[in-house]
N, C-alpha and C positions, 0 to 999 in steps of 0.2 A: 033702528038700532037696538032697543029692548030684547027685543028679534034676535036678532043676529048676537047679543052678546048671550043671552039667553042658551042660545045654539051651542054657543062655544064654550058655554059653561056645561054643558050636557058631553063634549064630546070632549073637555080635559077629563072631567070626572070618570068617562068610559076608558083613556088612555090610562089612567091614574090606576083604576082597578085592574084592567088587565095585566099591569106591571104587576100587580103585588098577586094578582090569580098566577100570574107566568113564575113570579118567586116561588110563592108556597107551592107549585105545580114539582117546582126545580127542583127544591127541598127535601120535598116527600122523597121522588126518586131519590135523591143523594142518600136519603136516610137508607131508602129499601135495596140500593145497590151495595152501600157499604155492607148492611146486614145479608145478602147474600153473596158479596164477597167473604165476610166471616165466616160462612157458613163453608164458604169452597174453601177456604183456608184451614177446615180441621182435618183431620184426621179421619178418614175411613178406616175401621179397624172391625174384623170378625174375631170371633174366639170361640174356642170350640162346644167346650163345657162351662156350666156354672161355677165352681171356684177358676178358671180362666178369663172369666166374663166380669164375676168380681174383684181380680186383682187387676188385672187392666182399668178397668171402671175409677175403680179408687187411685192410681196413678194419672190417670187420661185428666180427671176431671171433666169442665168443662169443653178442656182443649180441642177432644177427641168424639166422635160418635159413634161409638161400642154398641154393638151387634153381639146376639148368639145364635150359633148355627143346630146345636142340639137340642131339641125341645126336651123340657124337666119330666117329662110322661114318654122320652126313650130312652134306654139304657143305650149312654154310650159304647159300650162292649161291641153291640151289636147297629151300629148306627154307618149307613152309608151315604155320600152325597151324591143328592139327584143333581140334576141338570140349571136348576133356579138357583140349589149350592154356589154348584160351581161356577155360576156369573155372578153371585155376588159377592166370592172370594177375589175373581180376575178381576173387579171393579174398585178392589181393597184398596189399601194404603199398604196394610200389614194385615198377615194370621194367625197368631198366636192359640198354639196348643201347648197340650202338658210332654206327652213324649209319646214316641212310636210304636210304643207296646203298649198305651191304650187306644191313640188314634192311628189304628193299622192303616187307615184309609191314603195318611200323607202321602207316599210314595206318587198315588193316582193324583194327587193336586198337581206334585212335580211333574210330572208327566205331561197331566193335561192343560193344565195350568199358563198361562205368561206369567213368569215370575220376571221379568227385564225390571214393572214397576212393583212388585209387589215384596215383599220382608216377610219371611217367613220366619215368627219367632219361636223358638223352641224353647219354652221354660224350662225344662231339664239339664238344659246345655252346663256340662263342668259338673253337675253333680255325680258322683259315686254311684250309681244304682244297685239295689239289691237285688239279686240272682235269683228268678224264677226256682225255688226248691224242688227237690229231684225227686219228690214224693210227688207234687201236684203236678208235675212235668210230665211222670211215667203216668198218671193216669190221667191226662187230655190225651198223651201220645194215644192211651190206646184206644179211646175215646174214637179218637180221629181217625186210625186204621179201619175203626170195626167201619166209620163210615165211607172208606174206602175202598173197601172191600165188594167186590159184585160175585157172584155167584153163576155160572152157567150154565145152561142145559141139561151138562153132565152132572152138575152138582158140581164141577171142580174148582176154586177158591181163585180166580187170580184178583190183580190189581187194575184201578183203575188208570189207564195210560197218563189222565192227568194228578194222577191221585200224589206220587212223587213231587212235582213242580208243587205242590199244595199244601204239601207237607213240610216242605223248605221254606215255603214261604210262612205257614204257621209254627216253625219253631224258629225264627226270625224275628217272630212275632210276640212272641212268650218267653223269653229268652230270659227277660229282667220284668220284676213287681214295679209297674207305674204309677201304683200310689200314692203319690210324694204329699200332694196336697194333704194328708192325714194327719202329718206331722205338722204345727205349729213352727219347728224347728226347718224343716224341707218348706216350709209355705216360704218363708223369709226369704229365702234362696231362690226360691221362683220370682217372689218379687222382686226383687235385687236384678235378676234377670231380665225379666222384661222390661222393668225401667230405664235401664242399660242402653235395651235394642230403640224403646221410643225416645231416648235425646242424639241415638247418631240419626233416626229418622227426621227429628223435628228439633233440630238444634236450638229454634228462636224458644222454644217451650219448655230448654232445659232445667232453668230455673223452678218453675212452676213442677216438673215432673221430679224433679227430687226432692221439694219441699211436700209432696203427694205422696211421695214413698217414702220417706224416712216420717211423716203422721204416721199414716199403717203401719210401718215395721213395728210403731211406736207399740201397739197394739197389741203385733201378733208376737211382742217381745210379753207382753206383760202374761197374755194369754199360756206362752210357754212356758212362764216360771210358777202359774198356775198349775198347769200338768205336773211340772218337777215337784213343786209344794207335794200336790195329792197323792202322785204316783210312786214318789219315793220312799216313803216306808211302809207301803201297804204289807200286808200279809203273806197274802195269795198273788202270782205274781204269772199265772198260766190266763189263755181268755180262749173261748171255744168261737170262732163266730163262722157266720155263712162260709164267708169266701173271703179266698188269701189279698183283704183288700189292708188291714193294719196292721202291716210288717214293716213300716217306719214310722208310726206311731209306736208300737211295740217298742223296735230299735231304739228310738229316742230314750225311753223313760222305762228301760228296763222290764219288759213285759216279753210272754211268751207266746204268741199267736197261734196255735191250732185249728185251721181252716179244716170245716168239714169239706169243702167243695175247692176248685183252685180257682184262678184269677176270673174265673165267670163265676156270677153270683147261681147262673139258671145250671149248672154243672153238678149232676148227680152224682152221690160218694157211692163204691162197691160196697158190699152188706161183707166186705173186708175189712174194711175202712173205718166202715160206722161202729161194726165190734171192738176193735183199736182206742176206736174214738171214745167207745162207754167206758173204754177200761183208765184209759186216762183221765176220764172226768173224775172217776171213781178217786183213781189213785191219787188225783191231786185236790178232792174235796169241793169239786166243781160246781157250784149250785145256781149258773147263768148261762144260758144258751143265747148268743148275738146273732139275731139277724137284719132283714135290711127292708125300710118300709116297700120302696120300688123292684120288690124281688119276693116271688114267694117263699114262704116262712115255712112250706111245709115238711122240712127235711126237717131244720131245726126244730121244728114244734114237735116232733115223731122221737127224735134224740132225748128231748127234754121231757116229756113225758118217759119213756122209759126207764130214766133217771130222778125222778121225781125230782128236777130242776123245772126255776124257773125260765122264761123267755125275756128277753130287753131288744129295744132296737136302740143300734150305732148307725149311727149316717154315714152312709158316705159323702154325701155333699154331690152327688154324681149329676142333681138335680134338684131344683125344689119342688116339693109339695104342693097343694093346691094351698094346704093350710098354713105351710110356712111362708107364702106369698102371701097371702092373708096376714100373718103377722109377721108381714113386714122381716123376716127372718134373715140374714147374714151369716157367711160361712161365721164369724167372729159368734154370733151367736149358739149358731147348731154346734161349734163346738165345746161350746158351755155344756150343754147340753152332755154330750155325747161323754165330756169328763164326768158331770153329774152321775148317771148311768155307768160308767167306770171305778166310782168312787163306793157305788151302793152293793156292788156286785165283789169288786173283793176286799172290803173290808171282816 
């Protein structure tokens, strides 16, 4: 009888233990399933280059997985999507880009990727863009035309058969200045556009997106006011920059940008352009030539040396340097640095 009771007790304990273990496993499986479901419910958003990444990340917060397409070490003007990039875009819910004059590959995306379940967000939508200045346009067209010419064995010059098409495409993608984000005023508009589109894609999180957007825009408005206060009354209003990236910043705060090159930082000016720049700098008592971290400063340094002027960095924020990343730099902090450099140069 005692043996029977002992055996029965063991069996009962085993049943109870198994029941507890089963319950624990069910809870764990339920937690994992819930976590996986939460991850699954998050939007997958691909962004083109750094400012678009930060703007989108600030709006989405923890409600989306936001990734960056163009590495910080690569010049966004020159980047083209590889097969893996097309796959990443295809698997995303949304692609956020700045403007087709910057991301000239956007037409290829629209033609290649199935956009039925992909929302493509143009952050510049509704913003009146500044035209690409005639002088810069003529310079780039001259370079492009030269590249498209071929000499046959008899020494005659003829156009490449594909040149007309390439020139037309080149013209289309460089008609307007795409560097909107370098003016806090324009950055505010881009953030609003991105947020409004995310709310349409994911209305369940509309309230969160709205709150995050408003919080970030408050910071951008504070930055904008700092630019207004600092640059509104400076004596000198002209800046010579390495390339035509600061048109919106200049337009927003009453400055005049005179670029050494066109919209591409790698374009080199002609001898005539350099001569005109030197004359302009002397006429307006310009003592600082601005260049960028991620591009060669050779031309800027040459011009500065001939003028006995200084050089200084204006960050285009097209990508974060390793040093910036180590300092946890952001759009806001780097734009503060840009303002500091401008104030020093224009005082």
